[in-house]
C-alpha positions, -999 to +999 in steps of 0.1 A: +080+379-089+050+362-075+030+364-107+056+346-128+064+319-103+054+283-114+021+272-099+036+239-087+060+258-065+032+278-048+013+245-043+044+229-027+047+259-003+010+256+005+016+219+012+046+226+034+027+252+055+006+223+067+032+211+091+012+181+102+008+169+067+045+175+058+057+155+088+032+128+082+045+124+046+081+122+059+072+096+085+051+076+061+079+076+034+105+065+060+083+036+071+074+026+036+111+027+024+121+006+054+093-019+047+104-021+010+137-035+023+120-058+048+143-087+038+172-067+051+155-058+083+137-090+093+149-123+078+159-158+089+189-156+065+220-135+071+225-105+048+262-113+042+283-144+048+321-145+046+333-181+043+369-191+034+376-157+020+345-156-003+314-135+001+279-149-001+245-131-001+219-155+012+191-129+011+194-126-027+207-160-037+201-196-026+232-216-015+233-253-007+246-265+026+276-281+009+289-246+000+298-242+036+311-277+042+278-293+050+264-327+040+232-319+020+226-303-014+194-286+000+193-249+009+214-241+040+195-235+072+216-207+087+198-209+120+209-245+124+236-248+151+256-272+128+256-248+099+264-218+122+294-237+136+307-246+101+306-210+090+320-196+122+351-218+119+362-201+087+342-169+085+313-149+099+277-139+093+260-105+093+224-109+104+195-084+101+183-067+133+154-092+134+164-128+128+130-139+118+110-136+085+073-133+085+068-171+082+097-182+105+085-203+135+105-200+167+108-236+179+128-225+210+100-208+228+101-212+266+063-205+268+034-218+247+025-197+217+015-169+215+045-160+236+049-125+252+075-100+241+111-110+249+146-102+240+144-127+211+109-117+199+105-080+206+067-079+202+061-115+210+049-143+188+015-151+172-004-183+179+018-202+155+051-191+170+059-165+143+076-132+152+049-104+154+073-075+145+085-093+114+049-099+103+040-063+110+069-050+088+060-074+059+022-067+064+027-030+063+045-033+029+019-057+016-010-034+026+006-003+012+016-019-021-018-035-025-035-002-018-012+018-041-018-006-070-055-007-065-057+031-061-038+037-093-056+012-114-091+021-101-084+058-105-072+054-141-104+035-150-126+059-131-110+089-147-115+076-182-151+065-176-160+098-159-143+118-187-163+101-214-196+105-196-190+141-188-177+151-223-203+134-244-233+136-220-266+126-235-276+090-238-240+078-230-241+097-197-276+084-188-267+048-197-234+051-177-253+064-146-278+035-147-250+010-151-231+025-122-263+024-100-267-013-108-230-023-105-225-004-073-254-023-056-237-056-062-227-073-029-189-074-032-184-095+000-209-121-012-191-123-046-157-128-029-172-155-007-186-173-038-154-169-057-133-181-027-153-214-027-137-225-059-106-203-063-080-197-037-077-158-036-041-147-042-027-112-043-036-106-079-068-125-078-081-104-049-068-072-065-087-080-097-119-087-078-117-055-058-108-035-090-141-046-105-159-025-079-135+001-067-131+019-100-164+037-095-151+059-067-139+088-088-164+085-117-189+110-104-163+136-095-145+135-129-179+134-147-190+166-129-157+183-138-159+174-174-196+184-176-186+219-163-155+222-185-169+211-218-187+244-223-157+266-215-142+288-242-109+269-245-127+236-252-150+252-278-120+269-294-102+236-297-132+219-312-136+247-337-099+243-347-105+206-354-085+192-325-091+155-321-113+145-292-087+124-273-064+154-274-091+177-260-100+152-233-066+142-220-044+172-228-067+201-222-096+191-200-080+164-178-053+186-162-080+209-149-102+181-137-073+163-120-070+191-094-101+179-076-093+143-083-058+143-068-071+156-035-091+124-031-063+099-039-049+096-003-084+089+010-089+063-018-057+047-007-069+046+029-102+029+018-082+003-002-061-006+028-091-008+051-109-030+026-080-055+024-076-055+062-114-061+067-114-091+043-083-106+060-099-101+094-130-122+084-109-148+066-118-140+029-087-120+020-051-132+012-042-168+015-034-182+050+002-175+060+004-142+042+017-113+063-015-095+070-026-069+095-061-081+093-051-117+103-031-103+133-063-084+144-082-116+141-056-135+162-058-107+188-096-112+189-092-149+193-064-146+219-075-120+244-050-133+269-022-121+244-029-084+241+003-077+222-013-093+191-043-070+188-025-039+201+005-043+177-018-046+147-041-019+158-013+006+165+003-001+131-030+002+112-040+034+131-007+050+125-007+042+088-043+055+083-037+086+104-006+095+084-024+091+051-054+112+063-030+140+074-012+138+040-046+140+023-054+172+042-021+188+031-027+178-005-061+194-003-046+226+010-019+225-018-046+223-045-069+249-029-066+281-050-073+303-020-042+289-003-016+292-030-030+324-045-029+340-010+007+328-007+017+344-040-001+376-031+018+380+001+052+376-016+069+407-030 
């Protein structure tokens, strides 16, 4: 029966009816899963080595050159013709599809870097001779993981702050609004430039700096939902029964407020990725050498005679953001009561 069907199932059907959003989610998840295994797709080390009857996994473990009959105790360079010849005598190597990592320099280019696409470098090289496709794969993973962590952390803080403001109201709400007005007017780019002058921004440093300002995104939305819900009958009944405030906030009121909040999360993720890309583009993002889509865009601007640099980064970024926007539209449809209630009413 439609009336006894779980609401999540109706929401999932409403999501699936948005075919563009469903296919976008499928494509995005495939790309993200592939990027999570980037070391198995693009690497300057073989995935598997069989030498003298034993198996070695260079992607996961470091082996010295002497393990394959070489002369040095340092890590084996599997692209070195001498090491390749030693292994091929008594075994074989299984290489990833792309035999370059994001920081591997191709010293055998026949043209000055940035070199155009070729059979060796499918999307060409950047201005330092590094493989563009490998940097795109690692850069996609880095951007999505950075955006996901920032979205989850900032949303958690924003939900808690908005819930407290909306539930208690009064002076706490007024003081919170004034603080948000002042804090949101702080120039984040200027602060990053100042901090970068005495601290080299790493992944976690940059994440913390952005978190200081991005948590305000959902505060107003959650605050409005809690202001509306605190006067409803079920909240007043829970208060009259002596239910503790944290239980009322996070077990009874929060699930109702999260309906509107969840529809914003794909767009918050989009904004996080764009912010990281923008900072990398102007040179105040991740450390030099990191696989970054923004850095590739900057290289494309500086090397207009090498259009594969800017076009590759632009297409990757545009595809990622478009997929997330389409997924966000489908999530909004899934949580729209008019959509899933209409679906349940049409079923026998």
